[in-house]
PyMOL commands that place a pseudoatom at each C-alpha (Angstrom):
pseudoatom trace, name=CA, resn=UNK, resi=1, chain=A, elem=C, hetatm=0, pos=[121.997, 97.612, 79.737]
pseudoatom trace, name=CA, resn=UNK, resi=2, chain=A, elem=C, hetatm=0, pos=[119.994, 100.222, 81.333]
pseudoatom trace, name=CA, resn=UNK, resi=3, chain=A, elem=C, hetatm=0, pos=[117.395, 99.182, 84.144]
pseudoatom trace, name=CA, resn=UNK, resi=4, chain=A, elem=C, hetatm=0, pos=[113.890, 99.984, 83.364]
pseudoatom trace, name=CA, resn=UNK, resi=5, chain=A, elem=C, hetatm=0, pos=[112.133, 102.350, 85.799]
pseudoatom trace, name=CA, resn=UNK, resi=6, chain=A, elem=C, hetatm=0, pos=[109.933, 101.147, 88.489]
pseudoatom trace, name=CA, resn=UNK, resi=7, chain=A, elem=C, hetatm=0, pos=[106.325, 101.863, 87.321]
pseudoatom trace, name=CA, resn=UNK, resi=8, chain=A, elem=C, hetatm=0, pos=[103.747, 102.489, 90.149]
pseudoatom trace, name=CA, resn=UNK, resi=9, chain=A, elem=C, hetatm=0, pos=[100.240, 103.559, 89.932]
pseudoatom trace, name=CA, resn=UNK, resi=10, chain=A, elem=C, hetatm=0, pos=[98.319, 105.147, 92.672]
pseudoatom trace, name=CA, resn=UNK, resi=11, chain=A, elem=C, hetatm=0, pos=[94.491, 105.122, 92.796]
pseudoatom trace, name=CA, resn=UNK, resi=12, chain=A, elem=C, hetatm=0, pos=[92.952, 107.703, 95.009]
pseudoatom trace, name=CA, resn=UNK, resi=13, chain=A, elem=C, hetatm=0, pos=[89.589, 108.746, 96.461]
pseudoatom trace, name=CA, resn=UNK, resi=14, chain=A, elem=C, hetatm=0, pos=[89.065, 112.220, 97.157]
pseudoatom trace, name=CA, resn=UNK, resi=15, chain=A, elem=C, hetatm=0, pos=[86.541, 114.423, 98.940]
pseudoatom trace, name=CA, resn=UNK, resi=16, chain=A, elem=C, hetatm=0, pos=[83.684, 115.596, 96.375]
pseudoatom trace, name=CA, resn=UNK, resi=17, chain=A, elem=C, hetatm=0, pos=[84.927, 118.296, 94.236]
pseudoatom trace, name=CA, resn=UNK, resi=18, chain=A, elem=C, hetatm=0, pos=[88.597, 118.016, 95.198]
pseudoatom trace, name=CA, resn=UNK, resi=19, chain=A, elem=C, hetatm=0, pos=[89.655, 115.635, 92.235]
pseudoatom trace, name=CA, resn=UNK, resi=20, chain=A, elem=C, hetatm=0, pos=[91.350, 118.405, 90.062]
pseudoatom trace, name=CA, resn=UNK, resi=21, chain=A, elem=C, hetatm=0, pos=[93.055, 120.071, 92.870]
pseudoatom trace, name=CA, resn=UNK, resi=22, chain=A, elem=C, hetatm=0, pos=[94.584, 116.669, 93.800]
pseudoatom trace, name=CA, resn=UNK, resi=23, chain=A, elem=C, hetatm=0, pos=[95.642, 116.039, 90.323]
pseudoatom trace, name=CA, resn=UNK, resi=24, chain=A, elem=C, hetatm=0, pos=[97.399, 119.443, 90.211]
pseudoatom trace, name=CA, resn=UNK, resi=25, chain=A, elem=C, hetatm=0, pos=[99.104, 118.842, 93.287]
pseudoatom trace, name=CA, resn=UNK, resi=26, chain=A, elem=C, hetatm=0, pos=[100.263, 115.212, 92.367]
pseudoatom trace, name=CA, resn=UNK, resi=27, chain=A, elem=C, hetatm=0, pos=[101.713, 116.465, 89.122]
pseudoatom trace, name=CA, resn=UNK, resi=28, chain=A, elem=C, hetatm=0, pos=[104.216, 118.499, 91.127]
pseudoatom trace, name=CA, resn=UNK, resi=29, chain=A, elem=C, hetatm=0, pos=[106.112, 115.494, 92.593]
pseudoatom trace, name=CA, resn=UNK, resi=30, chain=A, elem=C, hetatm=0, pos=[109.239, 114.107, 91.073]
pseudoatom trace, name=CA, resn=UNK, resi=31, chain=A, elem=C, hetatm=0, pos=[108.528, 110.812, 89.194]
pseudoatom trace, name=CA, resn=UNK, resi=32, chain=A, elem=C, hetatm=0, pos=[104.923, 111.679, 88.444]
pseudoatom trace, name=CA, resn=UNK, resi=33, chain=A, elem=C, hetatm=0, pos=[104.521, 111.018, 84.789]
pseudoatom trace, name=CA, resn=UNK, resi=34, chain=A, elem=C, hetatm=0, pos=[100.762, 111.326, 84.718]
pseudoatom trace, name=CA, resn=UNK, resi=35, chain=A, elem=C, hetatm=0, pos=[97.760, 112.276, 87.006]
pseudoatom trace, name=CA, resn=UNK, resi=36, chain=A, elem=C, hetatm=0, pos=[94.217, 112.033, 85.701]
pseudoatom trace, name=CA, resn=UNK, resi=37, chain=A, elem=C, hetatm=0, pos=[90.654, 112.305, 87.044]
pseudoatom trace, name=CA, resn=UNK, resi=38, chain=A, elem=C, hetatm=0, pos=[88.902, 109.000, 86.332]
pseudoatom trace, name=CA, resn=UNK, resi=39, chain=A, elem=C, hetatm=0, pos=[85.316, 107.725, 86.964]
pseudoatom trace, name=CA, resn=UNK, resi=40, chain=A, elem=C, hetatm=0, pos=[84.488, 104.611, 88.985]
pseudoatom trace, name=CA, resn=UNK, resi=41, chain=A, elem=C, hetatm=0, pos=[85.661, 103.332, 92.423]
pseudoatom trace, name=CA, resn=UNK, resi=42, chain=A, elem=C, hetatm=0, pos=[88.488, 105.650, 92.488]
pseudoatom trace, name=CA, resn=UNK, resi=43, chain=A, elem=C, hetatm=0, pos=[88.621, 109.295, 91.456]
pseudoatom trace, name=CA, resn=UNK, resi=44, chain=A, elem=C, hetatm=0, pos=[92.269, 109.911, 90.543]
pseudoatom trace, name=CA, resn=UNK, resi=45, chain=A, elem=C, hetatm=0, pos=[95.074, 107.858, 89.011]
pseudoatom trace, name=CA, resn=UNK, resi=46, chain=A, elem=C, hetatm=0, pos=[98.581, 108.789, 89.226]
pseudoatom trace, name=CA, resn=UNK, resi=47, chain=A, elem=C, hetatm=0, pos=[101.399, 107.095, 87.281]
pseudoatom trace, name=CA, resn=UNK, resi=48, chain=A, elem=C, hetatm=0, pos=[104.955, 107.276, 88.934]
pseudoatom trace, name=CA, resn=UNK, resi=49, chain=A, elem=C, hetatm=0, pos=[108.222, 106.157, 87.419]
pseudoatom trace, name=CA, resn=UNK, resi=50, chain=A, elem=C, hetatm=0, pos=[111.148, 105.720, 90.110]
pseudoatom trace, name=CA, resn=UNK, resi=51, chain=A, elem=C, hetatm=0, pos=[114.791, 104.713, 89.317]
pseudoatom trace, name=CA, resn=UNK, resi=52, chain=A, elem=C, hetatm=0, pos=[115.191, 103.494, 92.900]
pseudoatom trace, name=CA, resn=UNK, resi=53, chain=A, elem=C, hetatm=0, pos=[112.891, 101.072, 95.006]
pseudoatom trace, name=CA, resn=UNK, resi=54, chain=A, elem=C, hetatm=0, pos=[114.273, 102.776, 98.016]
pseudoatom trace, name=CA, resn=UNK, resi=55, chain=A, elem=C, hetatm=0, pos=[112.254, 105.928, 97.403]
pseudoatom trace, name=CA, resn=UNK, resi=56, chain=A, elem=C, hetatm=0, pos=[108.952, 104.447, 96.810]
pseudoatom trace, name=CA, resn=UNK, resi=57, chain=A, elem=C, hetatm=0, pos=[107.812, 104.570, 100.518]
pseudoatom trace, name=CA, resn=UNK, resi=58, chain=A, elem=C, hetatm=0, pos=[108.908, 108.268, 100.828]
pseudoatom trace, name=CA, resn=UNK, resi=59, chain=A, elem=C, hetatm=0, pos=[107.137, 109.210, 97.591]
pseudoatom trace, name=CA, resn=UNK, resi=60, chain=A, elem=C, hetatm=0, pos=[103.894, 107.512, 98.289]
pseudoatom trace, name=CA, resn=UNK, resi=61, chain=A, elem=C, hetatm=0, pos=[103.844, 108.832, 101.720]
pseudoatom trace, name=CA, resn=UNK, resi=62, chain=A, elem=C, hetatm=0, pos=[104.308, 112.512, 100.445]
pseudoatom trace, name=CA, resn=UNK, resi=63, chain=A, elem=C, hetatm=0, pos=[101.659, 112.074, 97.824]
pseudoatom trace, name=CA, resn=UNK, resi=64, chain=A, elem=C, hetatm=0, pos=[99.177, 110.559, 100.313]
pseudoatom trace, name=CA, resn=UNK, resi=65, chain=A, elem=C, hetatm=0, pos=[99.525, 113.906, 102.361]
pseudoatom trace, name=CA, resn=UNK, resi=66, chain=A, elem=C, hetatm=0, pos=[97.853, 115.941, 99.502]
pseudoatom trace, name=CA, resn=UNK, resi=67, chain=A, elem=C, hetatm=0, pos=[94.834, 117.611, 101.094]
pseudoatom trace, name=CA, resn=UNK, resi=68, chain=A, elem=C, hetatm=0, pos=[91.562, 116.145, 99.961]
pseudoatom trace, name=CA, resn=UNK, resi=69, chain=A, elem=C, hetatm=0, pos=[92.661, 112.486, 99.655]
pseudoatom trace, name=CA, resn=UNK, resi=70, chain=A, elem=C, hetatm=0, pos=[90.499, 110.126, 101.639]
pseudoatom trace, name=CA, resn=UNK, resi=71, chain=A, elem=C, hetatm=0, pos=[91.873, 106.719, 100.420]
pseudoatom trace, name=CA, resn=UNK, resi=72, chain=A, elem=C, hetatm=0, pos=[94.666, 105.188, 98.301]
pseudoatom trace, name=CA, resn=UNK, resi=73, chain=A, elem=C, hetatm=0, pos=[95.874, 101.979, 96.728]
pseudoatom trace, name=CA, resn=UNK, resi=74, chain=A, elem=C, hetatm=0, pos=[99.210, 101.641, 95.420]
pseudoatom trace, name=CA, resn=UNK, resi=75, chain=A, elem=C, hetatm=0, pos=[100.011, 99.113, 92.646]
pseudoatom trace, name=CA, resn=UNK, resi=76, chain=A, elem=C, hetatm=0, pos=[103.520, 98.239, 91.529]
pseudoatom trace, name=CA, resn=UNK, resi=77, chain=A, elem=C, hetatm=0, pos=[103.808, 97.106, 87.903]
pseudoatom trace, name=CA, resn=UNK, resi=78, chain=A, elem=C, hetatm=0, pos=[105.339, 93.693, 87.495]
pseudoatom trace, name=CA, resn=UNK, resi=79, chain=A, elem=C, hetatm=0, pos=[106.656, 94.209, 83.772]
for i in range(1, 79): cmd.bond("trace and resi %d" % i, "trace and resi %d" % (i + 1))
show_as sticks, trace
zoom trace
């Protein structure tokens, strides 16, 4: 039986007016299946699917380096 991918959500706050640029850049990363502008406490949500937990730290660290991001929260799906 094939293992399900690890699903991770990143919530991001951005500098004013940088939301769409952050979404565009985030979509370039391997494993990113969705990136959208949202309204509320955070400005952007990114959905990531990874086949190996060992690449989680590297992936999240690289995405956090996108210019315009001011804060992130990373959520790992439990099911």
